[in-house]
C-alpha positions in Angstrom: -3.5 24.9 -53.8 -1.9 22.2 -52.5 -1.5 19.5 -49.5 1.7 18.8 -48.8 4.7 20.6 -47.2 7.0 20.6 -50.2 4.8 23.5 -51.2 5.8 26.0 -47.8 9.0 27.4 -49.1 7.1 28.7 -52.0 4.3 30.0 -50.3 6.7 31.6 -47.5 8.3 33.3 -50.5 5.3 34.6 -51.5 4.2 36.6 -48.6 7.5 37.7 -48.0 9.5 38.7 -51.1 7.0 38.1 -53.5 4.6 39.8 -52.3 5.9 42.8 -54.5 4.4 40.6 -57.5 1.2 39.0 -55.6 -1.0 38.7 -53.1 -2.0 34.9 -51.7 -5.7 35.5 -51.1 -6.8 32.2 -50.2 -5.2 28.2 -49.6 -7.1 25.6 -51.2 -6.2 22.0 -49.5 -7.5 18.5 -48.6 -9.8 18.0 -45.8 -7.9 17.0 -42.4 -7.7 13.8 -41.9 -6.7 11.0 -39.4 -2.7 10.2 -39.5 -0.6 8.4 -37.2 -0.7 5.6 -34.8 -3.5 7.2 -32.9 -5.4 8.1 -35.9 -6.2 11.6 -34.7 -7.6 14.2 -37.1 -5.1 17.2 -38.0 -4.7 20.1 -40.1 -1.9 19.4 -42.8 1.1 21.3 -43.2 -0.3 23.8 -45.7 -3.3 24.6 -43.3 -1.4 25.4 -40.7 1.0 27.8 -42.4 -2.1 29.4 -44.1 -3.6 29.6 -40.5 -0.3 31.0 -38.7 -0.5 33.8 -40.9 -4.9 34.6 -41.0 -5.0 33.4 -44.6 -8.3 32.1 -45.7 -8.4 28.4 -46.1 -10.9 26.5 -48.4 -11.2 22.5 -47.9 -13.3 21.1 -50.2 -13.9 17.4 -50.1 -15.1 17.3 -53.8 -14.5 20.5 -56.4 -18.4 21.1 -57.2 -19.9 23.8 -59.2 -20.4 25.8 -56.1 -16.7 25.6 -55.2 -16.4 26.8 -58.4 -18.4 29.7 -57.6 -16.4 30.4 -54.6 -13.2 30.6 -56.3 -14.4 33.2 -58.7 -16.0 35.0 -55.8 -12.3 35.6 -54.9 -11.9 37.1 -58.4 -8.2 35.7 -59.0 -5.5 36.7 -61.5 -3.7 33.0 -60.9 -4.2 29.7 -59.1 -0.7 28.1 -58.7 -1.0 24.0 -57.7 1.4 21.5 -56.4 0.6 18.0 -54.7 -3.1 19.0 -54.3 -4.3 16.1 -54.8 -7.7 16.6 -56.8 -8.2 16.5 -60.2 -9.4 20.0 -61.4 -12.1 20.5 -64.0 -11.8 22.7 -67.2 -14.6 25.4 -65.6 -12.1 25.6 -62.1 -8.8 25.5 -64.3 -10.3 28.3 -66.4 -11.6 30.6 -64.0 -8.2 32.9 -62.8 -7.9 35.1 -65.0 -4.3 34.1 -66.1 -5.2 30.5 -65.9 -3.7 27.7 -63.4 -0.5 26.8 -63.2 1.0 23.8 -62.2 4.6 23.1 -60.5 5.3 19.4 -61.0 8.3 17.4 -59.6 10.0 16.3 -62.2 11.5 17.4 -65.5 8.5 17.0 -68.1 7.8 14.9 -70.0 9.6 12.5 -67.7 7.9 11.0 -64.7 4.3 12.2 -65.1 2.4 10.9 -62.4 2.0 10.4 -58.6 5.2 9.3 -57.4 8.1 11.7 -59.6 10.4 11.9 -56.8 10.5 8.8 -55.9 10.7 7.0 -59.1 13.8 9.5 -60.5 15.7 8.5 -57.5 14.7 4.6 -57.8 15.4 4.6 -61.5 19.2 6.3 -60.8 19.0 10.0 -62.5 21.7 11.9 -61.7 19.2 15.0 -61.6 15.3 15.9 -61.8 13.5 19.3 -61.2 10.3 21.0 -60.9 8.2 22.0 -64.2 6.1 25.0 -64.5 3.3 23.9 -66.5 -0.1 24.6 -67.9 -2.7 22.3 -66.4 -5.0 20.4 -69.0 -7.1 17.3 -68.6 -4.7 14.8 -69.6 -2.1 14.0 -66.9 0.6 16.0 -66.4 0.8 16.8 -70.1 0.2 20.6 -70.6 2.8 23.1 -72.1 5.6 24.0 -69.6 7.1 27.4 -69.3 10.6 26.7 -67.1 12.2 24.4 -65.4 14.1 24.5 -62.3 16.8 21.3 -61.9 18.3 20.1 -58.9 20.9 17.3 -58.6 20.3 14.0 -56.9 23.5 12.7 -54.6 24.3 9.1 -54.8 23.0 8.9 -51.1 20.0 11.0 -51.1 16.8 9.5 -50.4 13.4 11.4 -51.1 13.9 13.6 -47.9 16.5 15.2 -49.2 15.2 15.4 -52.8 12.0 16.4 -51.8 13.8 19.5 -49.5 15.6 20.2 -53.0 12.7 20.2 -55.2 10.6 22.7 -52.3 13.6 25.0 -52.3 13.5 25.3 -56.4 9.9 26.4 -56.5 11.2 29.6 -55.0 13.5 30.8 -57.9 11.4 29.0 -60.4 8.3 31.2 -59.7 10.3 34.0 -58.6 11.7 34.4 -62.5 8.3 33.4 -64.0 6.0 35.3 -62.0 6.9 38.9 -63.4 6.7 37.7 -66.9 3.3 36.2 -66.7 1.9 39.6 -65.1 3.5 41.0 -68.4 2.1 39.0 -70.6 5.7 37.6 -71.9 5.8 34.1 -70.2 6.4 31.5 -73.1 4.6 27.9 -73.1 6.3 25.1 -75.3 4.7 21.9 -75.7 5.9 18.8 -74.4 7.4 16.0 -76.3 4.6 13.7 -75.9 6.4 10.7 -77.3 8.7 10.7 -75.0 6.7 10.9 -71.8 7.1 8.3 -68.9 4.6 7.7 -66.0 4.9 6.7 -62.3 2.1 5.5 -60.2 1.0 5.6 -56.8 3.1 3.5 -54.6 2.4 1.0 -52.2 3.6 -1.2 -49.8 4.5 -4.1 -52.2 7.1 -1.5 -54.0 9.5 -2.4 -51.0 10.6 -6.0 -52.0 13.8 -6.3 -52.9 15.8 -8.9 -55.8 18.8 -8.9 -55.0 19.8 -10.3 -58.3 19.3 -7.2 -59.3 22.4 -4.6 -59.8 23.4 -3.1 -56.7 23.2 0.0 -58.3 19.8 -0.6 -58.9 18.8 -1.8 -55.3 20.7 1.2 -53.9 18.9 3.5 -55.8 15.3 1.7 -55.2 16.4 1.8 -51.6 17.1 5.4 -51.0 14.2 6.4 -53.6 11.4 4.4 -51.6 12.5 6.2 -48.0 10.5 6.9 -46.2 7.4 5.7 -48.1 7.2 3.3 -48.6 10.2 2.0 -47.8 12.1 -1.2 -49.0 12.4 -4.3 -46.7 13.7 -7.3 -46.5 13.2 -10.5 -44.4 15.8 -11.8 -42.1 15.1 -14.4 -38.8 11.5 -14.3 -39.4 11.2 -10.7 -39.1 10.9 -7.8 -41.8 13.3 -5.2 -41.6 12.8 -2.0 -43.2 15.6 -0.6 -44.9 16.5 3.6 -44.5 19.7 3.9 -46.5 22.1 1.8 -49.1 24.9 2.7 -51.2 27.4 0.9 -53.8 30.4 -0.4 -51.8 33.2 -1.0 -54.8 35.7 -1.7 -52.3 34.2 -5.4 -51.1 34.6 -7.7 -53.6 31.5 -9.9 -54.2 33.0 -12.7 -56.6 30.4 -15.2 -57.5 28.7 -15.1 -54.2 25.1 -15.9 -54.8 23.0 -12.6 -54.4 21.5 -11.9 -51.0 24.4 -13.2 -48.8 26.1 -11.3 -46.3 29.8 -10.5 -47.2 32.6 -10.5 -45.1 33.6 -6.7 -44.2 34.2 -4.8 -40.3 31.5 -5.8 -38.0 29.9 -2.0 -38.4 29.1 -2.9 -41.9 26.6 -4.4 -43.8 27.2 -5.5 -47.4 25.3 -7.9 -49.6 25.8 -9.5 -52.9 24.0 -8.7 -55.7 23.7 -9.8 -59.4 26.2 -6.6 -59.8 28.8 -5.9 -57.4 28.2 -5.2 -53.6 25.5 -3.2 -52.3 25.4 -1.7 -48.4 22.7 -1.2 -46.4 23.4 2.2 -44.5 20.1 2.4 -42.4 18.0 -0.4 -40.8 14.8 -0.9 -38.6 13.7 -3.9 -36.9 9.9 -4.4 -35.7 9.4 -1.9 -32.8 12.4 -0.2 -32.9 13.8 3.1 -34.5 15.5 3.6 -37.7 19.4 3.1 -36.8 23.0 3.5 -38.8 24.3 0.2 -39.9 27.1 -0.3 -36.7 24.2 0.7 -34.2 21.8 -2.0 -35.8 24.1 -4.6 -35.7 25.2 -4.2 -32.3 21.6 -5.4 -31.5 20.4 -7.8 -34.3 23.2 -10.4 -35.8 23.5 -11.4 -39.4 26.4 -13.6 -40.1 28.8 -13.5 -42.5 27.4 -15.9 -45.3 23.6 -15.4 -44.0 21.2 -15.2 -46.8 18.8 -12.3 -46.7 16.2 -14.1 -49.4 15.1 -12.3 -52.8 11.6 -11.2 -53.6 10.2 -10.4 -57.2 10.6 -6.6 -57.7 7.7 -4.3 -59.4 8.4 -1.7 -62.2 7.7 1.9 -61.2 7.6 3.4 -64.5 5.9 3.2 -67.7 6.6 4.4 -71.3 4.6 7.0 -73.1 1.3 5.4 -74.3 1.1 4.2 -78.1 
């Protein structure tokens, strides 16, 4: 059960190497949606994958009692869920003989919720992972059997980390599916007091306050690329930012935050509240995302120019007392 391309490597493993342990009898995914500028209705990556392999696809808009009966008719041993987009009711969760397991894209109990990959990067984490857990009615609060970790490199965006997470699902399921079949897989209750939560992101989350430290700004820019994308205003235009890093070789001194610092013409470095921030990829309205050197050839930002700050929203909330 999934609606995002992140699940494709696991699905491919299940129908090739993993077929000695399991048979995929059906795929549950979201209904086809209108996408892109043309708003054409298209199947998602999960449905396309299933159709190419003649695996039955179910696309309920709501998980009604009739849908639960349809699932029961499949006589499934197990349901695996990753980025499905539906809240599952108790009857639905309990229908498979071995229950319903979720692959959540964080090291639980941290980053429960809707944007765990982006939020972990934006928070400056050095690693993240995929947690294999039982689903309960409380958000991402079920007991965890195992975790496969992934490094987050300083310049990784959500694109690179999502690819690592997709690949991490394969060894996670490969070592745990036989244990589940044998009845020996152990699940451990989460430490709920240490839980943190991340919400669904919006375009307003892309605003940047350059009085924050450069490390915090770089992590946020990278974490929120490609969606919702960080942005800044200059010359009456909104510039999208596709990558950033620290610039330890550049001394911002007491320069006001948001000021372009003196560097080679191929680099775009701004003063911040602590350290210098290098913007590595930018996009102007109607243009393409370009490396900074190429962008600056067609869009002038003079040394000493000020890029204004905007208030930044918090992406993370702690556990509810």
